[in-house]
Every structure is written in C-alpha cells, then in structure tokens.
N, C-alpha and C positions, 0 to 999 in steps of 0.2 A: 504494500500500500504506500502511496506517496505521502510525504510528510514535509513539514516545515520544522526546522530544528528550534522549536520554541523554548525548550528547556534551557538552552544556553543563553537565550535572551531572557534572563531571569527576571527582568523588569517588565515583561509583557503582562498586561492585565490578566488576572486569573478569574475566569468566569465561574459562576456558581452552578451547582447541580448540572443540568443538561441545557443550560441557556445557550443561546446563539447570539452573542453580543455584538457581532459585526458581520460585514460582508464575508462570505465563505466560511464563517463559523469560527470556533475557538482555535482551531489549528490552521485556519486560513487556506484550507484545501478543498472545501466543499463537502467534507465528509463528517457526518455526525457519529458520535459514539453511542447514541441511544439504542436501547434494547427493549424487547418486550412489547413493541407497538404492533397494532393490528395491520397485517399486510393483505389479508383476504377480506374483501368487502362485499356487501350485497350489491345488487345491480345498480341501485340508486346512490351508491357510494357511502362513505362514512357519515355519521350524524353531524349535521351542521350545528355548531354551538352559537355562532353569531355572525353577523355581517355588518359592514360599515362602508361609508363612502369617504374616499380620501383624495379625490381629485385626480387629474390627468398626470401620468408619469410612469416611470419604470423602476423606481426605487424598490429594492427588496426590503426585507423585514429584519429588525434586530429584536431579540427577545431576552429580557434581563430582569431578574428580581420581580417576577410577576407581572411585568408590563411588556407591551409590544409597541415598537416605534416604526414609523415610515414617513414618507413625504409625498405630497402631491400638489398640483397647481390648479387653481380655480379662478373664476371671474372673467374668463374670456368673453368678449362681446359686450361687457358692461364697463369697460375701461378701468377695471379693478383687478387686473391680473396679479396674483400673489402665489407664492409657495407657502405651504403650511406643513409644519412638523407636528405629527400626531402622536399622542401617547394614549394607549388603551389598556384597560385591564385585560391581561392575556387570557383569562378564563371566561369572563362575562362579556367582554367587548365594551364595557362602560368607558366612556370618554373620561380620561383623567385630566388631561389638559391639551391645549394646542397652542402653537405659536406661529403667527403669519407675518410675512414680510413681502414687500413689493418685489415682484419678479415676473418677467415676461415669459409667456408660454414657449415662444420660439419654436413653432412646429415646422421646422425645415425638412421637408420630404418625409416627415413622420408626425406622430401625434404631439410631440414636444413634452415639456415638463421635466422634472428632476430625474436623474438617473442614479446618482450615488445613494448609498445606503447609510443610515445613521450608524454611528459607532458609540457604544456605551462603555464607559470607563468609570467604575465606582458610582458616584452620585452625579456624574456628568454625562451628557450625550452631545456628540459633535456631528454636525452636518455640513456638507459642502454643496452649494448650488451650482447649476451649470454656468452661472455668471461669475462664479468665484467668491460668493459670499460664504464665509466660514463662520459658523456660530457655535458657541458653547452654551448649553442650557443646563439648568439644574433639573435633575430627573424627578424631584419631588413635586415641583409646581410649574416647571417650564419657564421660569424667569431667565432672562438673558444674563449670563455671567460676563461674557464678552463677545464681541462680534467685530469682524472686519472683512472688507473685500480684499482678500489676499492677492488676487490677480491685479487689482488696481494699485495696491501698495508696492508690489514688486514689479509693476509694469509688464507683467507677463501677457503674452498674446493668448487670446481665447481661441481654442480649436473650433473647427467648423460647427460641430454639434454641441459645443459647450463642454465644460469639465464634467467628467463622469466617474472618476475614481472615488473611492470611499476613504475617509480618514483612517489613519493608523496611529495608535498610541503605543509607545514603548517607554516605560518609566515616566519621566516627566516631560517627554517630548511628543509632539503631535506632528505627523508627517502627512502631506497632501501632494497629489500629483498636479501641481501647478507650476508652470515654468518649464525650462528645458529639461531638467532632471529632478523636479520636485522642490518642495519648500519645507523647512522645519520650523516649528514654533514652540514656545513654552506653553504647555497645555493649560497652565493655571492663569496666565496673563494674556496669552495671545501674542506675546512679543516674538518677532521673527528672529530666529537664531541663524539661519542661513537660507539663501535662495541660489538658484543655479542658472540664471539667464532668462531672457525675455522670450525665447522661442516658444511656439505653441507646444503644449503638453500632448501626450497621447491620451487615450481614454481608459487605460487600465488602472488598477489599484497597485499599491506598493506591497511587495511580499518580503518579509524578513527571513533571513537565512543565516546559518552559521556553517562555514566551510573551512576545514583545517584550523578551527579555533578562532577564525576571524568573522566578526559580525558584518553582514552585508544587507543592503536594501536592494532588492532586484525588481526591476520594473521596465516596462516599455517606455521609451521616449518616442518622439515623433517619427524617427526613421531608424531606430536601433533598440536593441535590448541592452540595458546598462545595469551595473552593480555599483552601488555607492557606499561610501563610508558614512554611517549614520551620524557621526560626530561632526563632520564638516561638509558633507555633500560632494566631496571630491570623488571622481570616477575611478574605481578599481580596474574595471574592464568593461568592454562594450563589444557588441556584435551587430553589424549592420543588418537591418531588416526593414525594407521598404515595402509598403503596401499601397495599393491604389487609394486615393483620397486620404492618405496618411492615417488609415484606420487600424492602428494596432490597439486592440480593445481587450481581448481575452488575457487574463492574468497568466504569467508563466507558472509552470509546475516545476518545483525544485525537488530533486532526488539525489542527495549526496553531492557528488561533483558533476551531476548532469542536470540539464534544464530542457524541458519540453516547451516549445512555443508553437502557436498557431494563429493565423489571421485569415480573414475572409477576402472577398473580391478575388477569388481564385489564387490567392497567394500561397496557401498551403501550410505545412508544418515542418518542424525539424527537431531533432534531438542533438543537443550540444553537450560537449564535455569541457569543463573548466579545469585548468591546471595552473595554479598561481594566478597570474593575470592574463593568461593566454586562453583563447577559446578556439576549439576546433569542432567542425561539424561531423557528427557520426553518420547522419543520414538526413535527407530532405525529400519530401514528395508532396503531392496534393491530395492525400487520402483523408486529411482532416483540416477543414478550412473554417475555423470558428469565426462567424461574423462578429459576435461580441460575447456571448455566454461561454465561459471557460469549461473545459472538460474536468472529469474526475479520474483519478488514477487508482486502480485497485488490482492488487496481485499481478503487477507487471503489464496491465492492459489499460488503455485509455478509452473512456466512454464519453461521447459528446456529439453535438450536432455539426455535421459537415455541410457547409453551404450557406448562402445568404438567405434572409427571410423570404418565405414563400416557396423556396426550392430545396430546403435542407432535409437531410435524412439523419437518423440516429445511427452512429457507427461505433464499432469496437475495433481498435487497432492495437497491435502488439507494440509496446514501448521500445523494445530492443531493436526492432526492424522497421517499424512503420507499416507493416503489412496489415491489410484489412482482414479481420476475422469474420465479421458479418455486418450487414446494414439493414435497417428497418425503416420503411416508408409508410408510417401510419399515424403521423402526428400533425397533419395539416400543413406541412411545409416548414415548420420551425418548432422550437420549444426550448425548455430550460431544464436543468438537471441538478439534483442534490443526491448524494449517496448517504445511506445509513448502514454502516457496516458493509455487508456484501449485497445490499439491495439498492436499487436505483429508484428514486422518486422523480418522476418526469411530469412536467406539465406541457401539454400540446398547445400549439398556437390557438386552437379553437376552444381551449378551456377544459379539456379532458385531463384528469389526473390519473397517472399510471404507476403501478408498482411492478418492477421487473427484477429478475435475478441479475446480479453482476456476473454473468456467465460468458466467458470468452468463446465457448463452443457454439452458442446460438442465442438468438434473442428469445428469452423465456418470460412471457408476461404472466403476472400473478393476478392483478386486479386492474380494472379500468372503470372510470365513472366520470360523467359530465358534472363538473362542480361550479363552473362559472362560464361567462361568455368570452368571446375573443376581444381584443388581441392579447395573448399571453406571451410576453417575452421575458417576464420577471421570474427569477429563480424562486421556487417554493421553499418553505422552511418548515422542517419538523423540529419541534422543541417541546420537551416535557409532555409528550403524549398528544400534542396538537399540531396539525398542519395548518400553516398560514399561506394563502396564495392570493394574488391580485392580478387584475388585468389593466390595460392601459387607460381604461375609463375611470379607474379608481374604485372598482368593486373589490373590497377586501373581504375574504371569507376565512372563517376559522372552523376546522373540522376536528372531531374527536376520534383519535385512533389509539386511545390509552388502553382499551380493553377492560376498563373498569365499569 
C-alpha cells in the first residue's frame, strides 16, 4: 500500500479516532483505515441520515471532532456572489455555523466555485479560495482568527481555473500551493514565512514526505514536479512535466524513493525514482491520465480514472510496469475514488455510489446505488461509519454505513 512517511514528520496534526481532517485523509493518500463498515447495501442504497445545500463547487469534505466542513459558492445572478465555509454536525446535519465572504463564481468552461478542501488542525480550520483568499477560522463558532489574500500579498499569478490545492499544516507552519512553488505561513498569525515566485501555481495539493531522513514537500508546479525544503522553500529536485493548458492537478503518490505522477489532456503517467537530488524515469505511458482526481495505491497497483471528464474509465495498472490490469466503463464518463483498506469507494459522474474490491485481477463490484444527482467530480469521504458525498450543485448527502 502507498504511504506518506508521516511518522517522521512528527509535527503533523494527529487526527482523532477515524476522522478525515483534510484532503486525502490523515495519511494524505486517499486511503482510510476504517473497518467494520457496511459494504453490501440494499438496492436503494445505505440509509440517508441527512442532506444539506452548500452551494456550487467541488470542495471535498473534512470530518473532525464530530463536525463536517466544506465550501460552496452562492448568489449568482443576484450580484451577491460569495463563498461560504460550512460546519455541520456530522451525525445530525444540524448547521453549527457558516462563514461567507465575497467571491466570484468564475464558471470558466465548468460550473465554477471553490475546489480546495478545508483542513482542520486542532481548534482551527483553514480554507483557500480559488482567488487566493486564505482564512483561518475557529472551529467552535466560525469566527475569523485571521485572513489574507495570499496571492495578492505575494503577487502570485492566479492559474486559469483558480487555486485548487488544499492547505497543509505541519507543526506551526501552514503551506499552500500559491506561487511558483508554494507559500509558507505561520499558522497562528498568518505571517508569510517564505514564498517562491510570482509564476502561476499548479492545481495540486502539497504532499509531505521523508526520504533518506530528509523532510520534503512534493508537489506539482506549473510545468514540473518539485520537492522543496519545508524550512525555506528552496528546491531539492525537480522533474519537468508539461501538460496541455498547464493542468497538473492530481497529487503525486510517494512510495519510498519512487513517485507516481499522472495528468490529463492525454499527457499520461510515469513512475520516477529519486536518488539524492537526481530523478530518473523508470517508465512512462498513457495508461492513466488523471484529469484532476488522484489515484489510490494498494498492494502495488494503482486505481483511478483515466481520461478527461465525460470520457474517462476506471482502470487498474501495475505500479512497477504501468501495465493495464483491467478497465471498467460504467461510471458515466468520470468519477472520484477513496479507498478503505482493500475496498474502493467510487462515486460516478451521475451520482451513483459504488463499492468494489481493490482486486488487480478484475473489476469486482460489491454494491451500487443512486445517492445523488450529477455532476459528481468530488471525492466521497467515509469517516466514523458515515459516507459524505456532494455534487457540483451543492447537494450534500450523509449516508449511514456503520452497521449499527
């Protein structure tokens, strides 16, 4: 199974129980440690506990300390466009608080709205808007601890579809993918500690890793994969990776001294090996072309959606060789995936939720049910016996798979 060496990053936030405190979860690899959840459902799916409206957008969910957080945009056509950070009771769906701020929907060739996922760190939650507004809120009542437009302050160019990476907290430092190779801030005050140039960022999130005892931050830049020194932002190593429209979106997957990367628009995927500050390509092909949702790695095999929205299929490829093991075309042309142990939790573009085995031999479906409407590009989240999923219109649904 793929992993991020969080243990040596001893100052990373420690989530409680089976919380999902940030994008890609506690281990930042899209894999949950949860056990005992219901994988076999009736035809109409798991019991729905609650639903809510959260506005237009593609932000995923963070679940922490009994609450669930997400973002959405509303007010289009009324001259009142705004992003809202929502906090709900994770069990009942009761609104705990919300915080809104002015923000354009910006529907450029798609629905628009925020893409980044909230990050919970203790009694604080951090969000980054597509326009570069970085906000620190108190989790108890949603009051603003500090906020700033980090893009404006660093004079960083905004990428075509806006900033999409989710904040990362390590110890006392907050990292965001804004600027050429990211920006670091003091998490308590918002003071900028370092920034890395005004070039447009990529759309991926930053992934921490420890290799040969050295702490690194690995991320996509506009036209390359880079590894940074978290203390200074200086580049340890880089590997050129250019994609049509500069759309490097899916987070890299880190496995010891190897890195799996994938991009859409027919760019393809590659497995890289890092030795010191030198990078060499082990293989490259077009068998996995992640438009934006990243893959999961289980037992030496990569599972993910290959192709752009509307034309993608679910595939399994072998990490060591890049060879396709199987592909499945029953998800309406796109979807998103979370892994729970050796099970895959998949949401289709049309709002079907599917459980399948992480089986490299063949696609093995366990359950499938229609749980919401299209368009579903947002990764579903299983946490503490409940599945949370949303569509681009902002229909948020909570389902009970606890078995209780």
